[in-house]
Backbone as JSON Lines, residues from 0, in Angstrom:
{"i":0,"aa":"X","n":[20.05,-19.29,229.76],"ca":[21.38,-18.87,229.38],"c":[22.08,-18.27,230.58]}
{"i":1,"aa":"X","n":[23.32,-18.68,230.9],"ca":[24.07,-18.21,232.03],"c":[24.75,-16.89,231.64]}
{"i":2,"aa":"X","n":[24.86,-16.01,232.62],"ca":[25.6,-14.75,232.41],"c":[27.09,-15.05,232.41]}
{"i":3,"aa":"X","n":[27.87,-14.32,231.62],"ca":[29.3,-14.45,231.6],"c":[29.84,-13.92,232.89]}
{"i":4,"aa":"X","n":[30.95,-14.49,233.32],"ca":[31.59,-14.04,234.58],"c":[33.03,-13.63,234.25]}
{"i":5,"aa":"X","n":[33.39,-12.41,234.74],"ca":[34.69,-11.87,234.51],"c":[35.24,-11.37,235.84]}
{"i":6,"aa":"X","n":[36.27,-11.92,236.3],"ca":[36.88,-11.49,237.58],"c":[35.92,-11.5,238.72]}
{"i":7,"aa":"X","n":[35.0,-12.48,238.74],"ca":[34.01,-12.61,239.81],"c":[32.8,-11.72,239.62]}
{"i":8,"aa":"X","n":[32.75,-10.93,238.56],"ca":[31.61,-10.06,238.31],"c":[30.7,-10.7,237.26]}
{"i":9,"aa":"X","n":[29.46,-10.71,237.49],"ca":[28.49,-11.26,236.52],"c":[28.21,-10.21,235.46]}
{"i":10,"aa":"X","n":[28.29,-10.6,234.2],"ca":[28.0,-9.71,233.09],"c":[26.76,-10.2,232.37]}
{"i":11,"aa":"X","n":[25.84,-9.28,232.18],"ca":[24.61,-9.6,231.44],"c":[23.56,-10.33,232.28]}
{"i":12,"aa":"X","n":[23.83,-10.5,233.54],"ca":[22.88,-11.2,234.42],"c":[21.85,-10.18,235.0]}
{"i":13,"aa":"X","n":[20.93,-10.74,235.69],"ca":[19.91,-9.89,236.33],"c":[20.5,-9.17,237.55]}
{"i":14,"aa":"X","n":[20.1,-7.94,237.75],"ca":[20.56,-7.21,238.93],"c":[19.95,-7.86,240.17]}
{"i":15,"aa":"X","n":[20.73,-7.87,241.25],"ca":[20.24,-8.51,242.47],"c":[19.13,-7.69,243.11]}
{"i":16,"aa":"X","n":[19.12,-6.37,242.84],"ca":[18.08,-5.48,243.33],"c":[17.69,-4.56,242.23]}
{"i":17,"aa":"X","n":[16.47,-4.05,242.29],"ca":[16.02,-3.12,241.27],"c":[16.73,-1.76,241.41]}
{"i":18,"aa":"X","n":[16.89,-1.29,242.62],"ca":[17.59,-0.03,242.88],"c":[18.78,-0.3,243.78]}
{"i":19,"aa":"X","n":[19.99,-0.14,243.23],"ca":[21.2,-0.41,244.01],"c":[21.98,0.91,244.16]}
{"i":20,"aa":"X","n":[22.51,1.13,245.32],"ca":[23.22,2.39,245.65],"c":[24.33,2.68,244.63]}
{"i":21,"aa":"X","n":[24.48,3.94,244.25],"ca":[25.5,4.36,243.28],"c":[26.86,4.52,243.89]}
{"i":22,"aa":"X","n":[27.02,4.5,245.19],"ca":[28.3,4.68,245.84],"c":[29.21,3.5,245.42]}
{"i":23,"aa":"X","n":[30.42,3.87,245.06],"ca":[31.38,2.78,244.63],"c":[31.48,1.69,245.69]}
{"i":24,"aa":"X","n":[31.44,0.48,245.23],"ca":[31.54,-0.72,246.07],"c":[30.37,-0.99,246.96]}
{"i":25,"aa":"X","n":[29.34,-0.19,246.92],"ca":[28.15,-0.42,247.79],"c":[27.15,-1.25,246.97]}
{"i":26,"aa":"X","n":[26.65,-2.29,247.58],"ca":[25.64,-3.13,246.91],"c":[24.31,-3.11,247.67]}
{"i":27,"aa":"X","n":[24.15,-2.12,248.56],"ca":[22.92,-2.04,249.34],"c":[21.76,-1.55,248.49]}
{"i":28,"aa":"X","n":[20.58,-1.9,248.88],"ca":[19.36,-1.43,248.22],"c":[19.22,0.09,248.41]}
{"i":29,"aa":"X","n":[18.95,0.76,247.32],"ca":[18.78,2.25,247.38],"c":[17.36,2.59,247.77]}
{"i":30,"aa":"X","n":[17.23,3.53,248.61],"ca":[15.94,4.07,249.01],"c":[15.68,5.45,248.43]}
{"i":31,"aa":"X","n":[16.73,6.1,247.95],"ca":[16.69,7.47,247.5],"c":[17.21,7.64,246.09]}
{"i":32,"aa":"X","n":[16.61,8.58,245.37],"ca":[17.13,9.04,244.09],"c":[17.59,10.48,244.23]}
{"i":33,"aa":"X","n":[18.79,10.78,243.79],"ca":[19.29,12.15,243.8],"c":[19.34,12.61,242.33]}
{"i":34,"aa":"X","n":[18.43,13.5,241.99],"ca":[18.38,14.01,240.62],"c":[19.13,15.31,240.55]}
{"i":35,"aa":"X","n":[20.09,15.41,239.68],"ca":[21.01,16.56,239.65],"c":[21.41,16.89,238.24]}
{"i":36,"aa":"X","n":[22.03,18.06,238.11],"ca":[22.61,18.46,236.81],"c":[23.77,19.38,237.08]}
{"i":37,"aa":"X","n":[24.7,19.37,236.12],"ca":[25.81,20.3,236.11],"c":[25.42,21.48,235.21]}
{"i":38,"aa":"X","n":[25.11,22.65,235.77],"ca":[24.61,23.75,234.92],"c":[25.59,24.26,233.89]}
{"i":39,"aa":"X","n":[26.86,23.91,234.05],"ca":[27.83,24.32,233.03],"c":[27.78,23.48,231.77]}
{"i":40,"aa":"X","n":[27.24,22.32,231.86],"ca":[27.22,21.43,230.65],"c":[25.81,20.87,230.35]}
{"i":41,"aa":"X","n":[24.9,20.91,231.3],"ca":[23.58,20.35,231.07],"c":[22.53,21.43,230.93]}
{"i":42,"aa":"X","n":[21.64,21.24,229.99],"ca":[20.53,22.2,229.79],"c":[19.57,22.07,231.01]}
{"i":43,"aa":"X","n":[18.73,23.07,231.16],"ca":[17.8,23.19,232.27],"c":[16.91,21.92,232.44]}
{"i":44,"aa":"X","n":[16.6,21.25,231.32],"ca":[15.69,20.13,231.41],"c":[16.45,18.78,231.56]}
{"i":45,"aa":"X","n":[17.73,18.8,231.54],"ca":[18.54,17.56,231.7],"c":[18.75,17.25,233.17]}
{"i":46,"aa":"X","n":[18.52,16.02,233.56],"ca":[18.79,15.58,234.94],"c":[19.48,14.2,234.91]}
{"i":47,"aa":"X","n":[20.47,14.05,235.74],"ca":[21.12,12.76,235.94],"c":[20.6,12.23,237.29]}
{"i":48,"aa":"X","n":[20.63,10.94,237.49],"ca":[20.12,10.39,238.73],"c":[21.15,9.44,239.3]}
{"i":49,"aa":"X","n":[21.51,9.68,240.58],"ca":[22.26,8.77,241.38],"c":[21.31,8.14,242.38]}
{"i":50,"aa":"X","n":[21.54,6.86,242.71],"ca":[20.72,6.17,243.69],"c":[21.55,6.09,244.97]}
{"i":51,"aa":"X","n":[20.87,6.14,246.12],"ca":[21.55,6.08,247.41],"c":[20.83,5.26,248.44]}
{"i":52,"aa":"X","n":[21.62,4.48,249.17],"ca":[21.07,3.8,250.33],"c":[21.02,4.81,251.46]}
{"i":53,"aa":"X","n":[20.41,4.47,252.59],"ca":[20.35,5.44,253.72],"c":[21.73,5.86,254.22]}
{"i":54,"aa":"X","n":[22.67,4.89,254.23],"ca":[24.0,5.2,254.72],"c":[24.76,6.19,253.87]}
{"i":55,"aa":"X","n":[24.59,6.15,252.52],"ca":[25.38,7.01,251.65],"c":[24.68,8.21,251.1]}
{"i":56,"aa":"X","n":[23.42,8.44,251.47],"ca":[22.64,9.57,250.96],"c":[23.38,10.87,251.26]}
{"i":57,"aa":"X","n":[23.74,11.13,252.48],"ca":[24.38,12.38,252.88],"c":[25.71,12.59,252.13]}
{"i":58,"aa":"X","n":[26.52,11.57,251.99],"ca":[27.81,11.68,251.32],"c":[27.65,12.04,249.87]}
{"i":59,"aa":"X","n":[26.75,11.36,249.15],"ca":[26.51,11.67,247.74],"c":[25.89,13.05,247.56]}
{"i":60,"aa":"X","n":[24.92,13.39,248.38],"ca":[24.29,14.73,248.29],"c":[25.32,15.81,248.61]}
{"i":61,"aa":"X","n":[26.14,15.64,249.65],"ca":[27.12,16.64,249.99],"c":[28.16,16.85,248.86]}
{"i":62,"aa":"X","n":[28.52,15.77,248.21],"ca":[29.45,15.85,247.07],"c":[28.92,16.75,245.97]}
{"i":63,"aa":"X","n":[27.64,16.58,245.64],"ca":[27.02,17.42,244.59],"c":[26.77,18.83,245.06]}
{"i":64,"aa":"X","n":[26.34,19.02,246.29],"ca":[26.08,20.37,246.84],"c":[27.36,21.16,246.94]}
{"i":65,"aa":"X","n":[28.54,20.51,247.2],"ca":[29.81,21.2,247.28],"c":[30.21,21.83,245.93]}
{"i":66,"aa":"X","n":[29.64,21.26,244.86],"ca":[29.92,21.8,243.51],"c":[28.82,22.72,243.04]}
{"i":67,"aa":"X","n":[27.86,23.03,243.92],"ca":[26.74,23.93,243.64],"c":[25.88,23.4,242.51]}
{"i":68,"aa":"X","n":[25.78,22.06,242.39],"ca":[24.88,21.49,241.37],"c":[23.47,21.48,241.92]}
{"i":69,"aa":"X","n":[22.5,21.98,241.15],"ca":[21.11,21.87,241.56],"c":[20.68,20.4,241.72]}
{"i":70,"aa":"X","n":[20.0,20.07,242.79],"ca":[19.6,18.71,243.01],"c":[18.27,18.63,243.72]}
{"i":71,"aa":"X","n":[17.66,17.49,243.58],"ca":[16.47,17.13,244.3],"c":[16.57,15.7,244.78]}
{"i":72,"aa":"X","n":[16.19,15.43,246.04],"ca":[16.24,14.08,246.6],"c":[14.79,13.59,246.67]}
{"i":73,"aa":"X","n":[14.55,12.43,246.11],"ca":[13.2,11.85,246.15],"c":[13.34,10.34,246.53]}
{"i":74,"aa":"X","n":[12.28,9.79,247.03],"ca":[12.24,8.34,247.29],"c":[12.26,7.6,245.94]}
{"i":75,"aa":"X","n":[12.85,6.4,245.92],"ca":[12.95,5.68,244.65],"c":[11.57,5.39,244.07]}
{"i":76,"aa":"X","n":[10.57,5.31,244.92],"ca":[9.2,5.09,244.36],"c":[8.71,6.24,243.53]}
{"i":77,"aa":"X","n":[9.31,7.4,243.71],"ca":[8.93,8.6,242.91],"c":[9.71,8.77,241.61]}
{"i":78,"aa":"X","n":[10.65,7.89,241.34],"ca":[11.43,7.99,240.1],"c":[10.63,7.46,238.89]}
{"i":79,"aa":"X","n":[10.82,8.14,237.79],"ca":[10.23,7.67,236.52],"c":[11.03,6.53,235.98]}
{"i":80,"aa":"X","n":[10.31,5.51,235.51],"ca":[11.03,4.36,234.87],"c":[11.79,3.61,235.85]}
């Protein structure tokens, strides 16, 4: 079965990489997972994960740190699931 295509984007198809950078418009393979939470709205046990390639790791991490969000950076091989 072919994936639907909308405006040049494949819908329902297989991802080209298992871990792709979360930076808008970046399609590079992610090497890093940034696990973070917003303490104003997330409980202590809740974590969100952004993925980052080497080029965008600092930018994504700095964005979260500027908001004083607790975070941890790990290699993608250390991510659960």
